[in-house]
C-alpha positions in Angstrom: 32.6 14.9 -13.9 31.9 16.1 -10.4 30.0 13.9 -8.0 26.4 14.8 -7.6 26.7 16.1 -4.0 29.5 18.5 -5.0 27.2 20.1 -7.5 24.4 20.5 -4.9 26.8 22.1 -2.4 27.8 24.7 -4.9 24.2 25.9 -5.3 23.7 26.3 -1.5 23.9 30.0 -0.4 26.0 31.2 2.5 23.0 31.2 4.9 22.1 27.6 4.2 25.7 26.4 4.5 26.1 28.1 7.9 22.6 27.6 9.3 22.6 23.8 9.3 26.0 23.4 11.1 25.0 26.1 13.6 21.7 24.3 14.3 23.5 21.0 14.7 26.0 22.5 17.1 23.2 23.8 19.3 21.4 20.4 19.1 18.3 21.6 17.3 16.5 18.7 15.7 16.2 18.6 11.9 12.4 18.5 11.9 12.4 21.7 13.9 14.9 23.3 11.5 12.8 22.3 8.5 9.6 23.8 10.0 11.2 27.1 10.8 13.4 27.5 7.7 10.7 29.1 5.5 10.3 32.0 8.0 14.1 32.5 8.3 14.5 32.4 4.5 12.1 35.4 4.2 14.0 37.4 6.9 17.7 36.7 6.2 19.6 37.6 3.1 21.2 34.6 1.3 24.7 36.0 1.7 24.4 36.6 5.5 26.0 33.8 7.5 24.3 32.3 10.5 26.4 32.7 13.6 24.2 31.2 16.2 21.1 29.1 16.1 19.4 28.0 19.3 16.2 27.2 21.1 15.2 29.8 23.7 12.5 30.8 26.1 11.2 34.1 27.4 11.7 34.2 31.2 9.1 36.9 31.6 6.4 34.9 29.7 7.2 31.2 30.1 3.8 29.8 28.8 3.9 31.6 25.4 5.6 28.7 23.5 9.0 27.7 22.3 11.3 30.1 20.4 14.0 29.5 17.9 16.7 32.2 17.5 19.0 32.9 14.6 21.7 35.5 14.8 23.6 36.6 11.7 26.0 39.4 11.2 23.1 41.6 10.1 19.9 40.3 11.8 18.4 38.8 14.8 15.4 36.6 13.9 13.2 34.8 16.5 10.3 32.6 15.7 7.7 31.2 18.0 6.0 27.8 18.0 2.8 27.7 20.0 2.5 24.8 22.5 -0.9 23.4 21.7 -1.3 23.8 17.9 2.4 24.1 17.0 1.8 27.1 14.8 4.8 29.1 13.7 4.9 32.9 14.1 7.6 35.4 13.5 8.3 37.0 16.9 11.2 39.3 16.2 13.0 40.3 12.9 15.4 43.1 13.6 18.5 44.5 11.9 21.3 44.5 14.5 21.8 48.3 13.9 18.2 48.9 15.1 18.8 47.0 18.4 19.9 49.0 21.4 21.1 48.2 24.9 22.0 44.6 23.9 23.2 42.7 27.0 23.7 39.1 27.8 24.8 37.2 30.9 26.2 33.7 30.9 25.3 31.5 33.9 27.6 28.5 34.2 25.8 27.0 37.2 22.5 27.1 35.3 24.2 26.3 32.0 22.2 29.1 30.3 22.8 32.5 28.7 20.2 35.2 29.1 20.1 37.8 26.3 18.2 41.1 26.4 17.8 43.8 23.7 15.6 46.7 23.0 13.9 46.6 19.6 13.3 49.7 17.4 9.7 49.9 18.7 11.0 50.3 22.3 10.0 46.8 23.5 12.6 45.2 25.7 13.0 41.5 24.6 14.5 38.9 27.0 15.5 35.4 25.9 17.0 32.6 27.9 19.1 30.0 26.1 19.4 26.7 28.0 22.6 24.9 27.0 24.2 21.5 27.6 27.3 22.3 29.5 29.6 25.1 30.7 31.8 24.9 27.6 28.8 25.6 25.4 27.9 28.6 27.7 31.3 30.2 27.1 31.1 29.4 23.4 27.8 31.2 23.0 29.2 34.1 25.1 32.1 34.4 22.7 29.8 34.3 19.7 27.6 37.1 21.2 30.7 39.1 22.1 32.0 38.7 18.5 28.8 39.9 16.9 27.7 42.6 19.2 31.0 44.0 20.7 33.7 43.5 18.2 31.7 44.0 15.0 30.1 47.3 16.3 33.6 48.5 17.3 34.8 47.8 13.7 31.8 49.6 12.2 32.3 52.7 14.4 36.0 52.8 13.5 35.1 52.7 9.8 32.7 55.6 10.0 
């Protein structure tokens, strides 16, 4: 007979198995993850692995609240938590194919990565991810490069 935890692990979908370690890697607290998870569940398919989970801010609107970003191979989902009442809202839910002009710039001195993308409605979104150290900055840079550069190249070659 299998141990109880082994049976539970089998029932977890790909998103759950990858989301929790990605959130832990970024240092996102479990209570925050638990609050935002229902929104992410509605937006992300169960078989789509989470590549990056991180807190972020909007440099052009710093007083609008705290944001939590999830990047998968198919979607970019950003939720917002208001500062005063701590209400959760879906800020951005976009298929990666519908994002254009995606750029990011790692800043080792500031230990941050700023990411910009134009959504399908024409709105230019900017997010700044504050990270712990330079190694994490380069790790996030590599993840973004993997998802946006290498995967798009592979898709265009297959077409």
